C-alpha positions as CSV (number, residue, x, y, z in Angstrom):
1,M,112.0,-26.2,55.8
2,D,111.6,-23.7,52.9
3,D,113.1,-25.3,49.8
4,S,112.9,-22.3,47.5
5,F,116.3,-20.7,47.2
6,D,115.5,-18.5,44.1
7,S,115.3,-15.3,46.1
8,Y,118.4,-16.0,48.2
9,P,121.7,-14.2,47.6
10,E,124.3,-15.9,45.4
11,E,126.6,-16.4,48.3
12,I,124.4,-19.1,49.8
13,K,122.6,-20.7,46.9
14,G,125.1,-23.5,47.1
15,C,123.8,-24.2,50.6
16,K,120.9,-26.1,49.0
17,E,123.2,-28.6,47.3
18,A,125.3,-29.0,50.4
19,L,122.3,-29.8,52.6
20,M,121.0,-32.3,50.0
21,N,124.4,-34.0,50.0
22,N,124.4,-34.1,53.8
23,D,127.4,-31.8,53.9
24,T,126.2,-29.7,56.8
25,A,129.6,-28.3,57.5
26,A,129.8,-26.8,54.0
27,A,126.2,-25.5,54.2
28,A,126.9,-23.8,57.6
29,A,130.1,-22.3,56.2
30,K,128.3,-20.8,53.2
31,I,125.6,-19.2,55.4
32,Q,128.2,-17.9,57.9
33,E,130.2,-16.3,55.0
34,Y,127.0,-14.5,53.9
35,L,126.2,-13.3,57.4
36,K,129.8,-12.1,57.9
37,K,129.5,-9.9,54.8
38,Q,126.5,-8.3,56.3
39,N,128.5,-7.3,59.3
40,K,131.2,-5.2,57.7
41,P,132.3,-1.9,59.3
42,L,130.8,1.4,58.2
43,N,132.9,4.6,58.5
44,I,131.1,7.9,58.3
45,A,133.0,11.2,58.1
46,I,131.5,14.4,59.5
47,T,133.3,17.5,58.4
48,G,132.8,21.2,57.9
49,E,134.1,24.6,59.1
50,S,134.7,25.4,62.7
51,G,131.5,26.1,64.6
52,S,129.3,24.4,62.1
53,G,127.9,21.9,64.7
54,K,129.8,18.8,63.6
55,S,130.2,17.4,67.0
56,T,126.6,17.9,68.1
57,F,125.5,16.2,64.9
58,V,127.8,13.2,65.6
59,N,126.4,12.9,69.1
60,A,122.8,13.2,67.9
61,F,123.3,10.5,65.2
62,R,124.7,8.3,67.9
63,G,121.7,8.9,70.1
64,I,123.6,10.6,72.9
65,K,123.7,14.0,74.5
66,N,126.6,16.4,74.3
67,S,127.1,16.0,78.1
68,D,127.1,12.2,78.0
69,V,130.3,10.2,78.7
70,G,131.9,9.4,75.3
71,A,130.3,12.3,73.5
72,A,132.2,14.3,70.9
73,P,133.2,17.6,72.7
74,T,131.4,20.7,71.6
75,G,132.0,24.4,71.9
76,C,131.9,27.8,70.2
77,T,135.6,27.4,69.2
78,E,137.3,24.7,67.2
79,T,137.2,21.6,69.6
80,T,138.2,18.9,67.1
81,M,142.0,19.0,66.6
82,E,142.5,15.5,65.3
83,V,140.5,13.0,63.3
84,T,138.6,11.4,66.1
85,A,136.6,8.1,66.1
86,Y,133.2,7.8,67.9
87,P,131.8,4.3,67.6
88,H,128.1,4.0,67.9
89,P,127.3,2.9,71.6
90,N,125.2,-0.1,70.5
91,F,126.8,-1.0,67.2
92,P,130.5,-0.4,67.5
93,K,131.2,-1.5,63.9
94,V,129.6,1.8,62.8
95,T,132.0,4.6,63.5
96,F,131.4,8.3,63.1
97,W,134.6,10.3,62.5
98,D,134.6,13.9,63.7
99,L,137.1,15.6,61.4
100,P,138.9,18.9,62.1
101,G,137.2,21.9,60.6
102,I,138.6,22.6,57.1
103,G,140.2,25.9,56.7
104,T,140.9,26.6,60.4
105,T,144.2,28.1,61.4
106,N,145.3,24.7,62.8
107,F,144.5,22.9,59.5
108,P,144.8,25.1,56.4
109,A,142.9,23.8,53.4
110,D,146.1,22.8,51.5
111,Q,147.2,20.5,54.3
112,Y,143.8,19.2,55.3
113,L,143.2,16.6,52.6
114,K,146.4,14.8,53.5
115,H,145.8,15.0,57.2
116,V,142.4,13.3,57.3
117,E,143.1,10.3,55.0
118,L,139.9,10.6,53.0
119,E,140.2,7.2,51.4
120,K,139.1,5.2,54.5
121,F,135.6,6.7,54.8
122,D,132.5,5.2,53.2
123,F,130.8,8.6,52.7
124,F,131.1,12.2,53.9
125,I,128.6,14.6,55.5
126,I,129.7,18.3,55.0
127,I,128.1,20.5,57.5
128,S,127.6,24.3,57.6
129,A,125.7,26.5,60.0
130,D,125.4,29.3,57.3
131,R,126.3,28.9,53.7
132,F,128.8,26.5,52.2
133,R,132.1,28.2,51.4
134,E,135.1,27.7,49.2
135,N,136.7,25.2,51.5
136,D,133.6,23.0,51.6
137,V,133.4,23.0,47.8
138,K,137.1,22.1,47.5
139,L,136.6,19.2,49.9
140,A,133.5,18.0,47.9
141,Q,135.5,18.1,44.7
142,E,138.3,16.0,46.2
143,I,135.7,13.5,47.4
144,Q,134.2,13.4,43.9
145,K,137.6,12.5,42.4
146,M,137.7,9.5,44.7
147,K,134.2,8.5,43.4
148,K,132.8,8.6,46.9
149,K,129.5,10.1,48.1
150,F,129.1,13.4,50.0
151,Y,126.1,15.2,51.4
152,F,125.7,18.8,52.2
153,V,123.9,19.4,55.6
154,R,122.8,22.8,56.7
155,S,122.7,22.6,60.5
156,K,121.2,24.6,63.4
157,I,117.9,25.0,61.5
158,D,116.1,25.2,64.9
159,H,118.0,28.4,65.7
160,N,117.0,30.0,62.4
161,I,113.4,29.1,62.8
162,Q,113.3,30.6,66.3
163,D,115.1,33.8,65.2
164,E,112.7,34.3,62.2
165,R,109.6,33.6,64.4
166,R,110.7,36.3,66.8
167,S,111.5,38.9,64.1
168,Q,108.7,38.4,61.6
169,K,105.1,39.3,62.1
170,N,103.7,37.0,59.5
171,F,106.1,34.1,60.1
172,N,105.8,31.2,57.7
173,E,108.0,28.2,58.5
174,E,107.8,26.6,55.1
175,M,108.8,29.8,53.4
176,T,111.7,30.2,55.8
177,L,113.0,26.7,55.1
178,T,112.6,27.2,51.4
179,H,114.6,30.4,51.6
180,I,117.4,28.8,53.6
181,R,117.6,25.8,51.2
182,D,117.6,28.0,48.1
183,Y,120.3,30.3,49.6
184,C,122.6,27.3,50.2
185,I,121.9,25.7,46.8
186,Q,122.5,29.0,44.9
187,G,125.8,29.5,46.8
188,L,127.0,26.0,45.7
189,Q,125.8,26.5,42.2
190,Q,127.8,29.7,42.0
191,Q,130.9,27.7,43.0
192,G,130.4,25.1,40.3
193,F,127.9,22.5,41.5
194,E,125.1,22.1,39.0
195,A,122.4,20.4,41.0
196,P,123.4,20.2,44.7
197,Q,121.1,18.7,47.3
198,V,121.1,20.4,50.7
199,F,119.5,18.7,53.8
200,L,118.2,21.0,56.5
201,V,118.8,19.5,59.9
202,S,118.4,20.3,63.6
203,S,120.6,18.0,65.7
204,F,118.3,18.6,68.7
205,D,115.1,17.7,66.8
206,L,116.1,14.9,64.4
207,H,112.4,14.1,63.7
208,L,111.9,17.5,62.1
209,Y,113.0,18.9,58.8
210,D,115.2,16.8,56.4
211,F,116.9,14.3,58.6
212,S,114.6,11.5,57.5
213,L,115.2,12.5,53.9
214,L,119.0,12.4,54.5
215,H,118.7,8.9,55.9
216,E,116.6,7.7,52.9
217,T,119.2,9.1,50.5
218,L,122.1,7.5,52.4
219,E,120.3,4.2,52.5
220,R,119.5,4.3,48.8
221,E,123.1,5.1,47.8
222,L,125.0,2.8,50.2
223,P,126.2,-0.6,49.0
224,A,123.6,-3.2,49.9
225,H,125.7,-4.9,52.6
226,K,126.1,-1.7,54.5
227,R,122.6,-0.4,54.4
228,N,121.4,-2.3,57.5
229,A,124.4,-1.2,59.5
230,L,123.3,2.4,59.0
231,L,119.6,1.6,59.5
232,F,120.2,-0.1,62.9
233,T,122.1,2.9,64.3
234,M,119.4,5.3,63.3
235,P,117.5,6.9,66.2
236,N,113.8,6.0,66.2
237,I,112.7,9.3,64.9
238,N,109.5,8.1,63.2
239,R,107.4,5.0,62.8
240,K,108.8,4.4,59.3
241,I,112.3,3.9,60.7
242,I,111.0,1.3,63.2
243,N,109.2,-0.6,60.5
244,K,112.3,-0.6,58.3
245,K,114.3,-2.0,61.1
246,K,111.7,-4.7,61.7
247,E,111.6,-5.6,57.9
248,A,115.4,-5.8,57.7
249,F,115.6,-8.1,60.7
250,Q,112.8,-10.2,59.5
251,A,114.5,-10.7,56.1
252,N,117.6,-12.0,57.9
253,I,115.7,-14.6,60.0
254,K,115.7,-17.2,57.3
255,Y,119.5,-17.2,57.1
256,K,119.7,-17.8,60.9
257,A,117.1,-20.6,60.5
258,L,119.1,-22.2,57.7
259,L,122.2,-22.0,59.9
260,S,120.2,-23.7,62.6
261,A,119.1,-26.4,60.2
262,A,122.7,-27.1,59.1
263,V,123.9,-27.5,62.7
264,A,121.0,-29.8,63.4
265,G,122.4,-32.1,60.7
266,V,125.3,-32.9,63.0
267,P,124.3,-36.2,64.8
268,V,125.3,-35.0,68.3
269,P,122.5,-34.9,70.9
270,G,122.0,-31.5,72.5
271,L,124.4,-29.7,70.1
272,S,121.7,-28.1,67.9
273,T,119.8,-26.6,70.9
274,A,123.0,-25.3,72.5
275,V,124.2,-23.6,69.3
276,D,120.8,-22.3,68.5
277,L,120.4,-20.6,71.9
278,R,123.8,-18.9,71.7
279,M,123.1,-17.7,68.2
280,M,119.6,-16.4,69.2
281,V,121.0,-14.5,72.2
282,S,123.2,-12.6,69.8
283,V,120.4,-11.9,67.4
284,V,117.8,-10.9,70.0
285,L,120.4,-8.6,71.6
286,K,120.7,-6.8,68.3
287,Y,116.9,-6.4,68.2
288,V,116.8,-4.8,71.6
289,L,119.7,-2.4,70.9
290,A,118.4,-1.4,67.5
291,F,115.0,-0.6,68.8
292,G,116.5,1.3,71.8
293,L,114.9,-1.0,74.3
294,D,118.0,-1.4,76.5
295,K,118.2,0.6,79.8
296,P,120.9,3.1,78.7
297,S,119.0,3.9,75.4
298,L,115.7,4.3,77.2
299,Q,117.3,6.6,79.8
300,R,118.9,8.7,77.0
301,L,115.4,9.0,75.3
302,A,113.9,10.0,78.6
303,D,116.5,12.7,79.2
304,S,116.3,14.1,75.6
305,T,112.4,14.2,75.5
306,G,111.7,15.1,79.1
307,V,109.3,12.1,79.4
308,P,110.0,10.3,82.6
309,Y,111.8,7.0,82.3
310,G,109.0,5.3,84.3
311,D,106.4,6.5,81.8
312,L,108.4,5.0,78.9
313,H,109.0,1.8,80.8
314,A,105.3,1.4,81.6
315,V,104.3,0.9,77.9
316,I,106.8,-1.9,77.4
317,K,105.3,-5.4,77.3
318,S,108.0,-7.7,76.0
319,P,109.9,-9.8,78.6
320,L,113.0,-9.2,76.6
321,A,113.2,-5.4,76.8
322,L,115.4,-3.9,79.5
323,K,116.7,-7.3,80.4
324,D,120.1,-9.1,80.3
325,I,119.7,-11.2,77.2
326,N,121.1,-14.7,78.0
327,V,120.6,-18.4,77.2
328,D,118.6,-19.0,80.4
329,L,116.1,-16.2,79.6
330,L,115.6,-17.3,76.1
331,L,115.2,-21.0,77.0
332,K,112.6,-20.0,79.7
333,L,110.6,-18.0,77.2
334,M,110.8,-20.6,74.5
335,T,109.5,-23.4,76.7
336,Q,106.6,-21.1,77.7
337,M,105.7,-21.0,74.0
338,T,103.7,-24.3,73.8
339,N,104.4,-25.1,70.1
340,T,108.0,-24.2,70.3
341,G,108.7,-26.3,73.4
342,V,107.0,-29.4,71.8
343,L,109.0,-28.9,68.6
344,M,112.3,-28.7,70.5
345,A,111.6,-31.9,72.2
346,V,110.5,-33.7,69.0
347,E,113.7,-32.4,67.2
348,E,115.9,-34.0,69.8
349,G,113.9,-37.3,69.8
350,S,113.9,-37.5,66.0
351,R,117.7,-37.9,65.9
352,F,117.3,-41.5,66.9
353,I,115.0,-42.5,64.0
354,P,117.0,-44.4,61.4
355,L,117.6,-42.7,58.0
356,L,114.9,-40.1,58.3
357,G,115.8,-38.8,61.8
358,I,118.5,-36.2,60.8
359,P,116.4,-34.6,57.9
360,V,113.4,-34.4,60.2
361,A,115.6,-32.8,62.9
362,M,116.9,-30.2,60.4
363,G,113.4,-29.2,59.3
364,L,112.2,-28.9,62.9
365,S,115.3,-26.8,63.9
366,F,114.6,-24.5,61.0
367,T,111.0,-24.1,62.1
368,V,111.8,-23.5,65.8
369,T,114.4,-20.9,65.0
370,Y,112.3,-19.1,62.4
371,R,109.2,-19.0,64.6
372,T,111.0,-18.0,67.8
373,L,112.9,-15.2,66.3
374,S,109.8,-13.9,64.5
375,V,107.8,-13.8,67.7
376,F,110.6,-12.1,69.6
377,L,111.1,-9.6,66.8
378,N,107.4,-8.7,66.6
379,T,107.0,-8.1,70.3
380,L,110.1,-5.9,70.5
381,A,109.1,-3.9,67.4
382,E,105.6,-3.3,68.9
383,D,107.3,-2.1,72.1
384,A,109.5,0.3,70.1
385,Q,106.4,1.8,68.5
386,R,104.8,2.3,71.9
387,V,107.9,3.9,73.4
388,F,108.2,6.2,70.4
389,E,104.6,7.3,70.6
390,K,104.9,7.8,74.3
391,S,108.0,9.9,73.9
392,L,106.0,12.3,71.7
393,G,103.0,12.3,73.9
394,L,100.8,10.4,71.4
395,E,98.2,7.7,72.1
396,T,99.7,4.3,71.5
397,S,98.4,2.5,68.5
398,V,99.8,-1.0,69.2
């Protein structure tokens, strides 16, 4: 078992001492406390004037279509009349809040701020389909007073590009995007913002334009314990996102392995394996959902890209993808991994060795959990890359 705790968060550095003193209950409690902090809710507010495309953006960020069950309703008129919560379908602790359009007849600007209870949101995305207006600026100023983050998003960029391409002989996409961005920035500067940043986004083509830059900015500015919550809900719009998810999951494996080692210190035959398997079911399910390798996510990807579900399914190799993740499945796969099966058997047998048995079992439990989760993570991440490449009609590179 890795004995270097220097790079570990402060919350669980005391775990080393607890394990050395055979206080496995205290060690497990410290690790669980840390893991619980990484699982805090994230509340994202999406707001803007009526018709700006708020609801479509909410649906796109959640990886669902406007026509899907549970989608935020869309329309050419104001469809959001109340502050409405839309949990992410795979990670319900991440909630997108579709806020009523500021400045509509239903919610005048002077009543809006009280109505939406701004304090409960982690950050705000202010959307406009044209230029940002006085009400948008007023809202941003109120958010600033609360010392919370807000981001200006110029939506429906795909429409602008199509219109300009049809109307201009010498169409240049980069020049068009620069013109739109400068127009928005200048408008905000005229209303008092010194150096506003505006992200150009198409909710129907998230892999284009500034959506990746928006995510990178959000990730950089969020508190550390909420970054992964945002990351895991991100659609797989490029290889970089998939790699970031893999890296985040990989960094967390050592804490799961430490928890496994602490449980292995309890001298009850069979307990460690039973607890480890239940824990790993939960972890692997998160891998599958974050990489979009469950059946509903794969079907949504097929629908949105036009690539047949069967073609996406065909490039998947992991026996965990598109399956019901349960104890029986994991145990079967683990016993098929020769080294892992042997280590599990040795761990149980070592408990009966006087004095050294429990420390040996703890070390073996750490190793089994770490190796198993790493193998499962690698195979699922490779599948996610293949599915992503297939969805764009690219030759698979893994």
